[in-house]
N, C-alpha and C positions, 0 to 999 in steps of 0.2 A: 465478466463472465462468471456467473454463479458457480459455486461448488468446484472451484478449480484450485488445485495445488499449485504452488510457486514452481514446482519443478516442470509444469507444463508451460510455463511462460519462459523458463531459462533457455539458454542456447540448446538446440537439439529437441526441445520439447514440442509437443504437437500444436500448441498455440503460439510458439515463437515465430514462425513463418507468417502467420496471420497479423501479428503485432507489427512485424517488420513491413508488411504490405500496407498496413493502416498508416503507419508513420510516413511511408513514402507518398502515399496518396495525400495526406494532410500537408506535408512539407510542400507539395506542389502548389497549394493555394494559400497556405497560412504560415505564419511564424509561430513556432511552439515556444510559448514563454514559461511554461511549467509542466511538470509531469507530476500527477497526483495518484498515489496508490493506496488503496484500501483493500487489503487482502490479508488473510491469515487464519480465519476461523476453520477452514477445511484442513489446513496443515495442522491446527491444533487437534481436531477430531482424528486425523490420521496418524497423530503422534510423530510428526516429522521431527527428527533430531535437531537441536540448535545449530550445530555446525552444518548440517545439510541445508537447512532453511537458509542460513546466512549465505552460503555459497551459491545456492540457486538464485537467491534475490540479487546478489551481486553480479551474477552472470546475466540476469535479465537487465540490470542497469547497464552493464558493459555492452550488451547488444544494442540497447537504445542509443548509448553514446557512439557506438560504432556507426550508426546511421546519421551521425552529424548533429544529434540533439544534445546540446550542451546547456540546456535550460535547467534551472534548479528542479531537483527531484525530491518530492516530499512524500515521506513514508508515514502513514497513519498507523498508530498502534492499534492493531485490530486482531483479536484472537478470542474475544469473549463469545459466550453463548451456551456451550454444553453444561450440563448440571455439575460435572467434575472439574469445571474451570477455576483456576486461581490465577490472580494477577501476575504472579512471578511464575512464568512457564516458559518453555524453550522458544516458542514463536516470538512472544513479546520480548525476551531477552535478545534474540537475534535482530528484531526490528530496531531495538533501541541501540544496538551497537553499530548499525550501519551508517548513522549520521556522520558526515564528514564534510565540513564546510570547504575544504580544499578541493573536493570533487563536486561541490554544489549538491550535496545530498543532505537533506534536513529532516527533522522529525515533523510529521504532520500532526493533526489532532490525535489526542489519546482517547479513542472511543472506549477502550477497556476500562478507563477510569471514569470518564465523563458521561458515557451513556449507560444508565443503570439498567438493571432488569426491568424495572417499572417502565422504562422507555422503550422497551422491545416488545412487540406484540406476540412473539412466538418464542422468546428467549434468545433469538438470533438477530432478527431483522428489526429495523428501527420503526417504531410508530411515529405518530405526529410529534410528540415531545422529543423523541430521539432525533428525528429529522431536524427539528429546529436547532437542538444543541449541536448536531453536526454541522450544519450550515453556518452557524454562528462561529464555530471554532475555525472553519476555513476562512471566513470573512476576517476574523481577527488575525489569522496568519498572513493572509494577503496584505492587510493594512501594515503589518509589521515588516514585509518585504517590498519596499517601493519598487516600482518598475514592472510588477507583475500585472 
């Protein structure tokens, strides 16, 4: 869901109920082996404070877990795009601190670092080279986690 802040996905957010409904529908037919999250640029643009981002993302993860989804959760480092962006920012720091192997939450690809401005056709979205880097990063991650 483009241009959505993490608070919208957290418990009580306007997208949370939709997410829970999708999870229920998927679980009725499939086994969820992993949850992949790529979100953050909107929160960087909206200047979401680090603690608030961390709390909202943890709330979303907890809501997914409460639906009986205990598969590994991978959080891509994703906040780049705006002209005033720097790699050390509140969203990226919050994303980096949520990895916790005890709770099966892991770092996903770091698109902030690995997908350069030259790989983005409008400063935000991935062009062909960015899509290739992104896909390759996920493939490497999956190969590093047998069973996915």
